[in-house]
N, C-alpha and C positions, 0 to 999 in steps of 0.2 A: 678631630674624633668626636663622635656623638657623647653627649653627656659631660663634656669637658669645657670648663670655663676657658681654659688656655691648653693647648696642646703641650703635654709634659715633655721636658728634655729627658732623653734616654742616654745613658753613658755606657758604651760598650767597652769593657776592659779585657785587654787580650794579654795574658802572660806569655812571654816569649824567651826561649833560651836557645840559640843557634837553630831557629826555624826559618831562615830566609827562604828555603825551598818550599815552605808551606805558606808563607804570608801573602803572596800575590793572590792565590785562589781565595783565601779567607777575606782579604781587603777588598778585592774586586767585587765579591758578593755583597759585601756591606755598602760599597758605593752604589750597588743597584737596588738598595732597599726602598721600598715605597713610602716608609715612614719619614717624615720630613725632619724632625727635630731631633738629631742625634749628634753626639760626639764620639770618636773612636780614640781610645787611649791604649797604646802598647806599652806595656811595662817590661823592660828588657833587663834580663838577668845576666849583664855583662857578657853578651854574646861577642864571639870571636869570628863569626862566619859572614860579616858584612851585613847583618840585619839592619843596623842603624843607618848605614849608608843607603840601603835600598828604601828605607822609610823617607829619608831625605830627598832622594832624587824622583821617587816614583809616587810617593803618597804624602805631599806636603800638608794635606788636611789632617793627618793623624798626629795627635799629641804623643810625644815619646817621654816616658818617665824612665830615665837612664839610671839604673842601679849600679853601684860600684862593684858588686859581687853577686854571686848566684845565691839568692834567697829562697829558692824553691818556688812551688806553685803558690803556696799560701804567702809568702813574702811578697812576690810580684803582684799577686792579685790584690793584697791589701794596700801596697803602694799606689797602685792603679785606682783603687775605690776611693782612697784618701784624696787623690787629685781630681776625682770626678765631681761634676756639677750637677748631675742629673737627679731627679726625684725617684727614677728608676735606674738601677745599676745592674748591667747584665755582665756575667763572666762568659767568656767564649774561647774555647781552645784555638790555638793557632792552625791546627790540622783539620779545620771544618770548612764547610761551605753552607751558607745560610740561604734558604729560600727567599725570593725577593719580599714576601709578605711576612716574614718571620717577626720583625720587630712590630709591625702593626698589629698582628695577632697577639703578641705578648701584651702590648699596651691595652688593647681591647679587653683582655682577659682580666687584667688588674682592675679596669673599670667595672667589669661585671661581678667581680668578687672583692668587695671592700675589705672582707675578712681575711684575705689571702695576703701573705707576707712574701711568698715565693711563687714563681711560676715555672713549671718543668716543661720543656719542649719535647716534641717527638723526634728522637734522634735514630737516624737510619745510618747503615753503613756506607760509606763514601763509595766503595768499589762494588758493592752490591746493594743497590737502592731499594730492593724488595725486602730487606732483612733489617731487624731491629738491632740497635745497640741498647736503647732503653726507652721505655715509654713511661718515665718517671721511676723513682727509686723507692724501694720498700725496706722496712727494717723488721727483721724477724724477733720473735720473742726470745729466741736463743743467742742473739746477738750477732747473727748474720746479716750482711748487707746484701740486697737483691736488686739487679737491673731488671725491672720488670720486662718481659718479653725478649730478653737478650737472645740473639741468634734466631729468633722465630721469623718465619715469612710474614710480611704484612699482607693479612687478608681482611683488613678492617676490624680485627678483634680489639684494637685499642683506639677506635675513633671517637669514643666517647669522653667528653670533657668531665673530670672527676678528680676527687682529692686522692693524693698520694702521699707518702711520708716526706719525700725529699725530691730535689731536683739534682740531677748530674751536674757537678761542677763545670763540665765541659760546655754547658750552655745553660747556666742557671740564672734567672732573673729575679732580683730583690727589690723590695721597697726600701728606699733609703730611710724612711721613718722606722722601719723595723730594725735596720742595721744600727741606727742611732740608739735603739732601745737595747739590743741584745749583744752588740759587738760585731766585729768582722770575723774573719776566719782566725783560727788559732794557729799562731806561727809556729808553736811547738810541733805541729803535725807535719810541717814542711811539704808534704807530698802524700796524697792518697787519703781518702775518707774525711777530709777536712769539710767537704760539703755535707756529710751526714751528721757531723759534730755540730754545724751550724744548724742544720734542720732540727736536730734535737732540742737545741736552745730555743729555736722558733716555736717548736711545738709545746714545749713546757711553758712558754710565755703566751700561748694562746693563738698563735698565727697559723694559718693554714697553708697548705702547698697544693696547688692546683695543677693538674696535667692538661695541656693544651694541645690536642692533636693537630690543630691547623698551623701551629708554629713549628715548623720542620727545619731541622739542620742535619746535615750529612757529615759524618765523622770517620776520619781515617783512624780507627780504633787502634790504640796503643803505638801510634806512629811516633809520638814524642814522648813516650813513657812506657811502662809496662815491663814484663819479664822480671828480671832479678830486682830491679828497683822497686817496682810495684809490689812484688811479693814481700820484700822486706817491710815496706812501710804499711802494707795491708797487715801483715802479722802483728806490728807494733800498734797501730793506731786503732784497730778493732778492739783491742783490750783496753786502750785509753778510753775509748767511747763508753764501754761498759763501766769503767770506773768513774768516769767524769759525768755522765749524763743519764745513766739508766737508774731509775728511781729505786729507793730502797724496798718499798712494799713490792715492787715487781721482781726485785732481786730475791726477795724471800720466797716468792711463789714460784719462780722459773729458774732458780739457781741450778737444779739438777740438769735442766735442758742446756743452760749456758755452759756448764762444765763439760758435759758430753760433747757439745759442739766444738769447744776448744781442744778437748782431747782428740776428737776425730781429725781436726785440722793438723794437729801435731802428728797424729798417727800417720795419716796420708803423707805428710812431708818426710817423716822418717822412712816410709816405705819407698820414697822416691828420693832417697838421700843423695844418689848420684847426679841428680838434676840440680843444676845452680839455682833455679827458682826455689826448689823445695828447701834447699840449704839456706837461702836467703829468708823464707818465711820463718824458719826456726830461729834464725839469729834475730828477726825482727820480734818475734814473740818474747825472746830473752831479753832484748832490749827495752821492753816495755817496763820491766821490773825496776830499773833505777828511777824511772819517771813516775812511778805510782805515788810517791809523797806529793809531788806537785800536782798530780791529777786530782788527788783527795782534796787538797786545798782549793782548787778550782771547783770542785764538786759542791762544797758547802755553799758557796756563793750561788751557783747555778740552781741547785735544789731550793734554796730559800726563795729563789725568784719565781718558782712555779705558781701558774695561775689558773691551771686547769686540773681536773680530778684525776686520780689514778685509774678510775674505771674508764674515763675518756681515753687516756693514753694507751691503755690496754686494748681499747677497741680499734685503735688505728695501727697497732702492730699486726704483722703478718704471722699466723700460726706456723709451726714446724710442720712441714708436709709429711703425711703418714708414710712410713716405710712399706715397700711391697711385702707381700707375705713371706717370700723366701729370702728377705734381707737378713744379713747377721744382726 
């Protein structure tokens, strides 16, 4: 790579739970990567579908981190990251297919952006490769998480390399030096929004996140998660991020928007009460309450570590979109 004294080792960490039907597509694409120095680690959450036998028989180059039980997305990713030897560590969902130049583009972006601790890929839908899953993730001032471009047709509108708030954990690349500084994923989150929590800690510490449109990954959206499970953890973990990561001066300024947003989410779930996902979101919101003391304890350490100004943090948050004139 130009500008490198030595080509850095990249560790790709794939969390897996009963994903044997997805792994061949994912791992074959990694075998085809043009970037030479890479290690592939599958952190397996005690799968019972033959995933481990598949790896042993067909992918002997893959390092298996065999967990004794299901530790969720965060637990598997953290175990894999602890085992990783790379200076760049990439999380990749097992239900993805990476473009052959994906890792080369990720490494090149880190070289171009020494200020960046995170690189976000261009994620397109696996079954409709003209449409976006995300072009980097955003965080709204009212506490909503946004997959930029989700469901949009790719017409070149996100072809510029630029700063975003976060990388989707389905294909998020991190500098090891940053992770050594701010820590890994929060195991208390278990599943969902853990990538945004890590991005908040990175942003508070002064690391940037760069979206790289030439680093392309195709994702079977919600193939190994989603529905009731995602709704529950979204409901809980979005509140935990607000309590843990959102700075006090921004709380003072934007608390009406935050409260309206949470009330709207609850009201929408109540209106759709007969739907299992809606009920799961309400259970998740309620489940956030017992964890608030623990999140407040974490908050004190995280907010003390802030190295950037509140004005800067507010500048990288996304405004709440204006309601249409006839909206209630």
